[in-house]
Structure formats: structure tokens, C-alpha cells
N, CA, C and O atoms as a GROMACS GRO file, in nm:
protein
  428
    1MET      N    1  -3.588  -9.306   0.890
    1MET     CA    2  -3.639  -9.280   0.759
    1MET      C    3  -3.634  -9.132   0.726
    1MET      O    4  -3.620  -9.095   0.610
    2ALA      N    5  -3.645  -9.050   0.823
    2ALA     CA    6  -3.637  -8.906   0.802
    2ALA      C    7  -3.498  -8.869   0.754
    2ALA      O    8  -3.480  -8.777   0.675
    3ILE      N    9  -3.399  -8.942   0.804
    3ILE     CA   10  -3.261  -8.915   0.765
    3ILE      C   11  -3.244  -8.949   0.617
    3ILE      O   12  -3.176  -8.876   0.545
    4THR      N   13  -3.304  -9.056   0.570
    4THR     CA   14  -3.295  -9.096   0.431
    4THR      C   15  -3.359  -8.993   0.341
    4THR      O   16  -3.305  -8.959   0.236
    5GLN      N   17  -3.474  -8.943   0.383
    5GLN     CA   18  -3.539  -8.841   0.301
    5GLN      C   19  -3.456  -8.714   0.297
    5GLN      O   20  -3.446  -8.650   0.192
    6GLY      N   21  -3.397  -8.679   0.406
    6GLY     CA   22  -3.311  -8.561   0.410
    6GLY      C   23  -3.190  -8.580   0.321
    6GLY      O   24  -3.150  -8.487   0.251
    7THR      N   25  -3.133  -8.696   0.321
    7THR     CA   26  -3.016  -8.723   0.238
    7THR      C   27  -3.056  -8.722   0.092
    7THR      O   28  -2.985  -8.665   0.008
    8ASN      N   29  -3.171  -8.785   0.060
    8ASN     CA   30  -3.219  -8.785  -0.078
    8ASN      C   31  -3.252  -8.643  -0.123
    8ASN      O   32  -3.222  -8.605  -0.236
    9GLY      N   33  -3.313  -8.566  -0.035
    9GLY     CA   34  -3.347  -8.427  -0.068
    9GLY      C   35  -3.220  -8.345  -0.090
    9GLY      O   36  -3.215  -8.260  -0.179
   10GLY      N   37  -3.118  -8.369  -0.008
   10GLY     CA   38  -2.990  -8.298  -0.024
   10GLY      C   39  -2.922  -8.337  -0.153
   10GLY      O   40  -2.862  -8.254  -0.221
   11GLN      N   41  -2.931  -8.465  -0.186
   11GLN     CA   42  -2.871  -8.510  -0.312
   11GLN      C   43  -2.944  -8.450  -0.432
   11GLN      O   44  -2.882  -8.411  -0.531
   12ALA      N   45  -3.075  -8.442  -0.421
   12ALA     CA   46  -3.154  -8.384  -0.529
   12ALA      C   47  -3.122  -8.236  -0.545
   12ALA      O   48  -3.109  -8.185  -0.657
   13THR      N   49  -3.109  -8.167  -0.432
   13THR     CA   50  -3.074  -8.025  -0.437
   13THR      C   51  -2.935  -8.007  -0.496
   13THR      O   52  -2.913  -7.918  -0.578
   14ALA      N   53  -2.842  -8.090  -0.455
   14ALA     CA   54  -2.705  -8.082  -0.507
   14ALA      C   55  -2.703  -8.112  -0.657
   14ALA      O   56  -2.633  -8.045  -0.733
   15ALA      N   57  -2.780  -8.211  -0.698
   15ALA     CA   58  -2.786  -8.246  -0.840
   15ALA      C   59  -2.850  -8.133  -0.919
   15ALA      O   60  -2.808  -8.102  -1.030
   16SER      N   61  -2.953  -8.072  -0.862
   16SER     CA   62  -3.020  -7.960  -0.927
   16SER      C   63  -2.925  -7.841  -0.940
   16SER      O   64  -2.920  -7.776  -1.044
   17GLU      N   65  -2.851  -7.812  -0.834
   17GLU     CA   66  -2.754  -7.702  -0.838
   17GLU      C   67  -2.642  -7.731  -0.938
   17GLU      O   68  -2.597  -7.641  -1.009
   18ALA      N   69  -2.598  -7.854  -0.944
   18ALA     CA   70  -2.493  -7.894  -1.038
   18ALA      C   71  -2.543  -7.878  -1.182
   18ALA      O   72  -2.470  -7.831  -1.269
   19ALA      N   73  -2.669  -7.917  -1.206
   19ALA     CA   74  -2.727  -7.904  -1.339
   19ALA      C   75  -2.741  -7.756  -1.376
   19ALA      O   76  -2.712  -7.718  -1.490
   20ALA      N   77  -2.784  -7.674  -1.281
   20ALA     CA   78  -2.798  -7.531  -1.306
   20ALA      C   79  -2.660  -7.468  -1.333
   20ALA      O   80  -2.645  -7.386  -1.424
   21PHE      N   81  -2.560  -7.508  -1.254
   21PHE     CA   82  -2.425  -7.459  -1.274
   21PHE      C   83  -2.373  -7.499  -1.412
   21PHE      O   84  -2.314  -7.417  -1.483
   22GLU      N   85  -2.396  -7.625  -1.451
   22GLU     CA   86  -2.352  -7.675  -1.583
   22GLU      C   87  -2.424  -7.600  -1.696
   22GLU      O   88  -2.362  -7.566  -1.797
   23ALA      N   89  -2.553  -7.573  -1.679
   23ALA     CA   90  -2.628  -7.500  -1.781
   23ALA      C   91  -2.574  -7.357  -1.794
   23ALA      O   92  -2.558  -7.307  -1.906
   24GLU      N   93  -2.547  -7.292  -1.682
   24GLU     CA   94  -2.492  -7.156  -1.685
   24GLU      C   95  -2.352  -7.157  -1.748
   24GLU      O   96  -2.318  -7.069  -1.827
   25ARG      N   97  -2.272  -7.256  -1.711
   25ARG     CA   98  -2.137  -7.270  -1.769
   25ARG      C   99  -2.146  -7.285  -1.921
   25ARG      O  100  -2.073  -7.219  -1.994
   26ASN      N  101  -2.234  -7.372  -1.968
   26ASN     CA  102  -2.252  -7.394  -2.112
   26ASN      C  103  -2.301  -7.267  -2.182
   26ASN      O  104  -2.258  -7.236  -2.293
   27ARG      N  105  -2.392  -7.193  -2.116
   27ARG     CA  106  -2.442  -7.068  -2.173
   27ARG      C  107  -2.329  -6.967  -2.187
   27ARG      O  108  -2.318  -6.900  -2.289
   28LEU      N  109  -2.246  -6.957  -2.084
   28LEU     CA  110  -2.134  -6.863  -2.089
   28LEU      C  111  -2.032  -6.903  -2.197
   28LEU      O  112  -1.980  -6.818  -2.270
   29ILE      N  113  -2.004  -7.031  -2.206
   29ILE     CA  114  -1.911  -7.080  -2.310
   29ILE      C  115  -1.966  -7.048  -2.448
   29ILE      O  116  -1.892  -7.004  -2.536
   30THR      N  117  -2.096  -7.070  -2.468
   30THR     CA  118  -2.158  -7.040  -2.597
   30THR      C  119  -2.149  -6.891  -2.627
   30THR      O  120  -2.118  -6.853  -2.740
   31ASN      N  121  -2.177  -6.806  -2.527
   31ASN     CA  122  -2.167  -6.661  -2.548
   31ASN      C  123  -2.023  -6.620  -2.583
   31ASN      O  124  -2.003  -6.536  -2.670
   32ILE      N  125  -1.927  -6.679  -2.517
   32ILE     CA  126  -1.787  -6.649  -2.547
   32ILE      C  127  -1.752  -6.692  -2.689
   32ILE      O  128  -1.685  -6.619  -2.762
   33GLN      N  129  -1.798  -6.810  -2.728
   33GLN     CA  130  -1.771  -6.857  -2.864
   33GLN      C  131  -1.834  -6.766  -2.968
   33GLN      O  132  -1.773  -6.735  -3.070
   34ILE      N  133  -1.957  -6.723  -2.942
   34ILE     CA  134  -2.025  -6.631  -3.035
   34ILE      C  135  -1.949  -6.499  -3.042
   34ILE      O  136  -1.933  -6.442  -3.150
   35THR      N  137  -1.903  -6.451  -2.927
   35THR     CA  138  -1.826  -6.326  -2.924
   35THR      C  139  -1.698  -6.340  -3.005
   35THR      O  140  -1.661  -6.250  -3.080
   36ILE      N  141  -1.629  -6.452  -2.989
   36ILE     CA  142  -1.505  -6.475  -3.062
   36ILE      C  143  -1.532  -6.479  -3.213
   36ILE      O  144  -1.457  -6.420  -3.291
   37ILE      N  145  -1.638  -6.546  -3.252
   37ILE     CA  146  -1.674  -6.553  -3.395
   37ILE      C  147  -1.707  -6.413  -3.447
   37ILE      O  148  -1.664  -6.375  -3.556
   38THR      N  149  -1.783  -6.336  -3.369
   38THR     CA  150  -1.820  -6.201  -3.409
   38THR      C  151  -1.696  -6.114  -3.424
   38THR      O  152  -1.683  -6.039  -3.521
   39ILE      N  153  -1.605  -6.122  -3.329
   39ILE     CA  154  -1.480  -6.045  -3.336
   39ILE      C  155  -1.401  -6.087  -3.460
   39ILE      O  156  -1.344  -6.002  -3.529
   40GLY      N  157  -1.396  -6.215  -3.488
   40GLY     CA  158  -1.326  -6.263  -3.608
   40GLY      C  159  -1.387  -6.207  -3.735
   40GLY      O  160  -1.315  -6.167  -3.827
   41GLN      N  161  -1.519  -6.205  -3.741
   41GLN     CA  162  -1.587  -6.150  -3.859
   41GLN      C  163  -1.560  -6.000  -3.873
   41GLN      O  164  -1.535  -5.950  -3.983
   42GLU      N  165  -1.566  -5.930  -3.761
   42GLU     CA  166  -1.539  -5.786  -3.765
   42GLU      C  167  -1.394  -5.759  -3.803
   42GLU      O  168  -1.366  -5.665  -3.878
   43PHE      N  169  -1.303  -5.841  -3.753
   43PHE     CA  170  -1.162  -5.826  -3.790
   43PHE      C  171  -1.145  -5.848  -3.940
   43PHE      O  172  -1.069  -5.776  -4.005
   44GLU      N  173  -1.213  -5.946  -3.996
   44GLU     CA  174  -1.205  -5.972  -4.140
   44GLU      C  175  -1.257  -5.852  -4.219
   44GLU      O  176  -1.198  -5.813  -4.320
   45GLN      N  177  -1.368  -5.794  -4.172
   45GLN     CA  178  -1.422  -5.676  -4.239
   45GLN      C  179  -1.323  -5.560  -4.233
   45GLN      O  180  -1.301  -5.490  -4.332
   46LEU      N  181  -1.264  -5.539  -4.117
   46LEU     CA  182  -1.164  -5.433  -4.102
   46LEU      C  183  -1.043  -5.460  -4.191
   46LEU      O  184  -0.987  -5.368  -4.250
   47SER      N  185  -1.005  -5.584  -4.199
   47SER     CA  186  -0.892  -5.622  -4.284
   47SER      C  187  -0.922  -5.590  -4.430
   47SER      O  188  -0.837  -5.536  -4.501
   48GLN      N  189  -1.042  -5.623  -4.475
   48GLN     CA  190  -1.081  -5.593  -4.613
   48GLN      C  191  -1.087  -5.442  -4.636
   48GLN      O  192  -1.044  -5.394  -4.742
   49LEU      N  193  -1.139  -5.367  -4.540
   49LEU     CA  194  -1.142  -5.221  -4.552
   49LEU      C  195  -1.000  -5.164  -4.561
   49LEU      O  196  -0.973  -5.074  -4.640
   50TRP      N  197  -0.911  -5.217  -4.478
   50TRP     CA  198  -0.772  -5.170  -4.480
   50TRP      C  199  -0.708  -5.201  -4.615
   50TRP      O  200  -0.638  -5.116  -4.670
   51LYS      N  201  -0.730  -5.319  -4.667
   51LYS     CA  202  -0.673  -5.355  -4.799
   51LYS      C  203  -0.726  -5.261  -4.906
   51LYS      O  204  -0.651  -5.215  -4.992
   52HIS      N  205  -0.856  -5.233  -4.902
   52HIS     CA  206  -0.917  -5.143  -5.000
   52HIS      C  207  -0.858  -5.002  -4.985
   52HIS      O  208  -0.824  -4.938  -5.084
   53PHE      N  209  -0.848  -4.955  -4.861
   53PHE     CA  210  -0.792  -4.823  -4.836
   53PHE      C  211  -0.648  -4.816  -4.886
   53PHE      O  212  -0.609  -4.719  -4.952
   54HIS      N  213  -0.569  -4.917  -4.854
   54HIS     CA  214  -0.429  -4.919  -4.894
   54HIS      C  215  -0.417  -4.920  -5.047
   54HIS      O  216  -0.336  -4.847  -5.103
   55ALA      N  217  -0.498  -5.001  -5.113
   55ALA     CA  218  -0.495  -5.007  -5.259
   55ALA      C  219  -0.536  -4.873  -5.319
   55ALA      O  220  -0.475  -4.826  -5.415
   56SER      N  221  -0.639  -4.811  -5.263
   56SER     CA  222  -0.684  -4.681  -5.312
   56SER      C  223  -0.577  -4.574  -5.291
   56SER      O  224  -0.552  -4.492  -5.380
   57ALA      N  225  -0.515  -4.575  -5.175
   57ALA     CA  226  -0.411  -4.477  -5.147
   57ALA      C  227  -0.292  -4.498  -5.240
   57ALA      O  228  -0.234  -4.400  -5.290
   58PHE      N  229  -0.255  -4.623  -5.265
   58PHE     CA  230  -0.144  -4.652  -5.355
   58PHE      C  231  -0.178  -4.606  -5.496
   58PHE      O  232  -0.095  -4.545  -5.564
   59GLN      N  233  -0.300  -4.635  -5.541
   59GLN     CA  234  -0.343  -4.594  -5.675
   59GLN      C  235  -0.342  -4.442  -5.686
   59GLN      O  236  -0.299  -4.386  -5.786
   60ARG      N  237  -0.390  -4.376  -5.584
   60ARG     CA  238  -0.393  -4.230  -5.584
   60ARG      C  239  -0.251  -4.172  -5.590
   60ARG      O  240  -0.225  -4.076  -5.662
   61ALA      N  241  -0.160  -4.231  -5.513
   61ALA     CA  242  -0.022  -4.184  -5.515
   61ALA      C  243   0.040  -4.205  -5.653
   61ALA      O  244   0.114  -4.120  -5.702
   62GLU      N  245   0.009  -4.318  -5.716
   62GLU     CA  246   0.060  -4.344  -5.851
   62GLU      C  247   0.004  -4.244  -5.951
   62GLU      O  248   0.076  -4.196  -6.038
   63GLU      N  249  -0.124  -4.213  -5.940
   63GLU     CA  250  -0.186  -4.116  -6.030
   63GLU      C  251  -0.124  -3.977  -6.010
   63GLU      O  252  -0.099  -3.906  -6.107
   64GLU      N  253  -0.101  -3.940  -5.885
   64GLU     CA  254  -0.039  -3.810  -5.858
   64GLU      C  255   0.104  -3.805  -5.912
   64GLU      O  256   0.145  -3.704  -5.968
   65ARG      N  257   0.178  -3.914  -5.897
   65ARG     CA  258   0.314  -3.920  -5.949
   65ARG      C  259   0.312  -3.908  -6.101
   65ARG      O  260   0.392  -3.835  -6.159
   66PHE      N  261   0.220  -3.980  -6.165
   66PHE     CA  262   0.207  -3.973  -6.310
   66PHE      C  263   0.172  -3.831  -6.354
   66PHE      O  264   0.229  -3.780  -6.451
   67ASP      N  265   0.079  -3.766  -6.283
   67ASP     CA  266   0.040  -3.628  -6.316
   67ASP      C  267   0.159  -3.533  -6.302
   67ASP      O  268   0.178  -3.445  -6.386
   68ARG      N  269   0.239  -3.550  -6.194
   68ARG     CA  270   0.356  -3.464  -6.176
   68ARG      C  271   0.456  -3.486  -6.289
   68ARG      O  272   0.513  -3.390  -6.341
   69GLU      N  273   0.479  -3.611  -6.326
   69GLU     CA  274   0.572  -3.640  -6.435
   69GLU      C  275   0.522  -3.582  -6.567
   69GLU      O  276   0.599  -3.526  -6.644
   70LEU      N  277   0.394  -3.595  -6.592
   70LEU     CA  278   0.335  -3.540  -6.714
   70LEU      C  279   0.348  -3.389  -6.717
   70LEU      O  280   0.384  -3.331  -6.819
   71LEU      N  281   0.318  -3.325  -6.605
   71LEU     CA  282   0.330  -3.180  -6.596
   71LEU      C  283   0.475  -3.136  -6.616
   71LEU      O  284   0.501  -3.040  -6.687
   72ALA      N  285   0.568  -3.206  -6.555
   72ALA     CA  286   0.710  -3.174  -6.573
   72ALA      C  287   0.750  -3.189  -6.720
   72ALA      O  288   0.824  -3.106  -6.773
   73GLN      N  289   0.702  -3.293  -6.786
   73GLN     CA  290   0.732  -3.314  -6.927
   73GLN      C  291   0.673  -3.202  -7.013
   73GLN      O  292   0.738  -3.153  -7.105
   74GLU      N  293   0.550  -3.162  -6.982
   74GLU     CA  294   0.487  -3.053  -7.056
   74GLU      C  295   0.562  -2.922  -7.037
   74GLU      O  296   0.580  -2.846  -7.132
   75GLU      N  297   0.607  -2.896  -6.914
   75GLU     CA  298   0.685  -2.775  -6.888
   75GLU      C  299   0.817  -2.778  -6.964
   75GLU      O  300   0.860  -2.676  -7.019
   76GLU      N  301   0.881  -2.894  -6.968
   76GLU     CA  302   1.006  -2.908  -7.042
   76GLU      C  303   0.983  -2.886  -7.191
   76GLU      O  304   1.062  -2.819  -7.258
   77ASP      N  305   0.874  -2.943  -7.243
   77ASP     CA  306   0.840  -2.923  -7.384
   77ASP      C  307   0.813  -2.776  -7.414
   77ASP      O  308   0.855  -2.725  -7.518
   78ASP      N  309   0.744  -2.707  -7.324
   78ASP     CA  310   0.716  -2.565  -7.343
   78ASP      C  311   0.846  -2.484  -7.344
   78ASP      O  312   0.862  -2.392  -7.425
   79GLN      N  313   0.938  -2.519  -7.256
   79GLN     CA  314   1.066  -2.448  -7.253
   79GLN      C  315   1.144  -2.471  -7.383
   79GLN      O  316   1.203  -2.378  -7.437
   80LEU      N  317   1.143  -2.594  -7.431
   80LEU     CA  318   1.212  -2.623  -7.557
   80LEU      C  319   1.149  -2.546  -7.673
   80LEU      O  320   1.221  -2.492  -7.757
   81ARG      N  321   1.016  -2.540  -7.676
   81ARG     CA  322   0.948  -2.464  -7.781
   81ARG      C  323   0.984  -2.316  -7.774
   81ARG      O  324   1.008  -2.252  -7.876
   82SER      N  325   0.988  -2.264  -7.653
   82SER     CA  326   1.023  -2.122  -7.635
   82SER      C  327   1.165  -2.096  -7.683
   82SER      O  328   1.191  -1.997  -7.750
   83GLN      N  329   1.257  -2.185  -7.650
   83GLN     CA  330   1.395  -2.171  -7.694
   83GLN      C  331   1.404  -2.178  -7.846
   83GLN      O  332   1.476  -2.099  -7.908
   84GLU      N  333   1.332  -2.271  -7.906
   84GLU     CA  334   1.333  -2.285  -8.051
   84GLU      C  335   1.274  -2.162  -8.118
   84GLU      O  336   1.324  -2.116  -8.220
   85GLN      N  337   1.168  -2.108  -8.061
   85GLN     CA  338   1.106  -1.989  -8.117
   85GLN      C  339   1.203  -1.870  -8.110
   85GLN      O  340   1.210  -1.790  -8.203
   86GLU      N  341   1.276  -1.860  -8.000
   86GLU     CA  342   1.374  -1.752  -7.987
   86GLU      C  343   1.486  -1.769  -8.090
   86GLU      O  344   1.531  -1.671  -8.149
   87GLU      N  345   1.529  -1.891  -8.110
   87GLU     CA  346   1.636  -1.919  -8.206
   87GLU      C  347   1.594  -1.894  -8.349
   87GLU      O  348   1.675  -1.849  -8.430
   88TYR      N  349   1.470  -1.920  -8.383
   88TYR     CA  350   1.420  -1.907  -8.520
   88TYR      C  351   1.340  -1.779  -8.541
   88TYR      O  352   1.260  -1.771  -8.634
   89GLY      N  353   1.360  -1.681  -8.458
   89GLY     CA  354   1.294  -1.553  -8.478
   89GLY      C  355   1.146  -1.552  -8.449
   89GLY      O  356   1.072  -1.479  -8.515
   90GLY      N  357   1.101  -1.629  -8.357
   90GLY     CA  358   0.962  -1.626  -8.317
   90GLY      C  359   0.872  -1.718  -8.396
   90GLY      O  360   0.754  -1.731  -8.362
   91GLU      N  361   0.922  -1.781  -8.500
   91GLU     CA  362   0.838  -1.874  -8.576
   91GLU      C  363   0.859  -2.016  -8.526
   91GLU      O  364   0.962  -2.048  -8.466
   92GLU      N  365   0.763  -2.095  -8.550
   92GLU     CA  366   0.778  -2.237  -8.518
   92GLU      C  367   0.885  -2.295  -8.610
   92GLU      O  368   0.886  -2.261  -8.729
   93PRO      N  369   0.974  -2.379  -8.564
   93PRO     CA  370   1.080  -2.434  -8.647
   93PRO      C  371   1.026  -2.508  -8.769
   93PRO      O  372   1.084  -2.499  -8.877
   94GLN      N  373   0.918  -2.580  -8.754
   94GLN     CA  374   0.863  -2.656  -8.866
   94GLN      C  375   0.814  -2.561  -8.976
   94GLN      O  376   0.835  -2.588  -9.094
   95SER      N  377   0.751  -2.451  -8.938
   95SER     CA  378   0.698  -2.360  -9.039
   95SER      C  379   0.812  -2.288  -9.110
   95SER      O  380   0.802  -2.262  -9.230
   96GLN      N  381   0.920  -2.255  -9.040
   96GLN     CA  382   1.033  -2.189  -9.104
   96GLN      C  383   1.102  -2.286  -9.201
   96GLN      O  384   1.141  -2.246  -9.311
   97GLU      N  385   1.118  -2.411  -9.160
   97GLU     CA  386   1.178  -2.511  -9.248
   97GLU      C  387   1.090  -2.533  -9.371
   97GLU      O  388   1.142  -2.548  -9.482
   98ARG      N  389   0.961  -2.534  -9.353
   98ARG     CA  390   0.868  -2.552  -9.463
   98ARG      C  391   0.881  -2.437  -9.563
   98ARG      O  392   0.881  -2.459  -9.684
   99GLU      N  393   0.891  -2.315  -9.513
   99GLU     CA  394   0.905  -2.199  -9.600
   99GLU      C  395   1.036  -2.206  -9.679
   99GLU      O  396   1.040  -2.170  -9.797
  100GLN      N  397   1.142  -2.251  -9.614
  100GLN     CA  398   1.271  -2.263  -9.684
  100GLN      C  399   1.262  -2.367  -9.796
  100GLN      O  400   1.316  -2.346  -9.904
  101ARG      N  401   1.196  -2.477  -9.771
  101ARG     CA  402   1.179  -2.582  -9.875
  101ARG      C  403   1.097  -2.528  -9.992
  101ARG      O  404   1.129  -2.554 -10.108
  102GLU      N  405   0.991  -2.453  -9.960
  102GLU     CA  406   0.907  -2.398 -10.065
  102GLU      C  407   0.984  -2.299 -10.152
  102GLU      O  408   0.967  -2.295 -10.274
  103GLU      N  409   1.069  -2.219 -10.087
  103GLU     CA  410   1.149  -2.123 -10.163
  103GLU      C  411   1.249  -2.195 -10.255
  103GLU      O  412   1.272  -2.153 -10.368
  104GLN      N  413   1.306  -2.304 -10.204
  104GLN     CA  414   1.402  -2.381 -10.285
  104GLN      C  415   1.331  -2.448 -10.401
  104GLN      O  416   1.388  -2.459 -10.510
  105GLU      N  417   1.209  -2.492 -10.381
  105GLU     CA  418   1.134  -2.557 -10.488
  105GLU      C  419   1.097  -2.456 -10.594
  105GLU      O  420   1.092  -2.489 -10.713
  106ASP      N  421   1.071  -2.331 -10.555
  106ASP     CA  422   1.034  -2.226 -10.650
  106ASP      C  423   1.154  -2.186 -10.737
  106ASP      O  424   1.134  -2.141 -10.850
  107VAL      N  425   1.271  -2.202 -10.689
  107VAL     CA  426   1.392  -2.157 -10.762
  107VAL      C  427   1.433  -2.256 -10.863
  107VAL      O  428   1.532  -2.235 -10.933
   0.00000   0.00000   0.00000
């Protein structure tokens, strides 16, 4: 009978160890799953930040390009005005044309 109790006690210990092992295994699996979910969420946040950064950088580059084009156009317009002023003796072409029309109307 002592042998039976020893065998039953050994089986109980083995069953208890198996249950403890299974509980630890399940806890580790749960922790891994939580970690994977957390990493996925953080990756999504990083992805959204990258998209926002990329869109902002693209918008900024477009604004800078537009500003450069506008500045180049203004410089070209200034050069044309300067050339016209030199050609018309320092007066604005429109004002010189206006004066000529007024003189013709007076005659």
C-alpha cells in the first residue's frame, strides 16, 4: 500500500508540475501576443508619423518651388521694366503713350 501512495503522490506531483508548466507556457504566449500587438500599434503610429512628415516635406518643397518661380518671374518683370524705362527715356511706357494720346487729342 505504501507503493500505491508513492505512485499516487508521484502522479499528483507530475500533474501539478504539468499544470504549472502549462500555466507558465500560457502566460508567456499571452505576453508574446501582447508584445506583438503593441509593436503593431507602435508601427502603425510610426507609419502615420512618416506619412505626415512626408506630406509636410512634399508640401514645403512645393511651396519653396513656387516661391522660387514667383521670385524669378518678379525679377524678369523688373528687368523688362528697366529695359522699357531705358528705351522710353526713363518714363513708364504707359505714361509716355498716354501723354502722346493727350497731345494728339489736343491738336
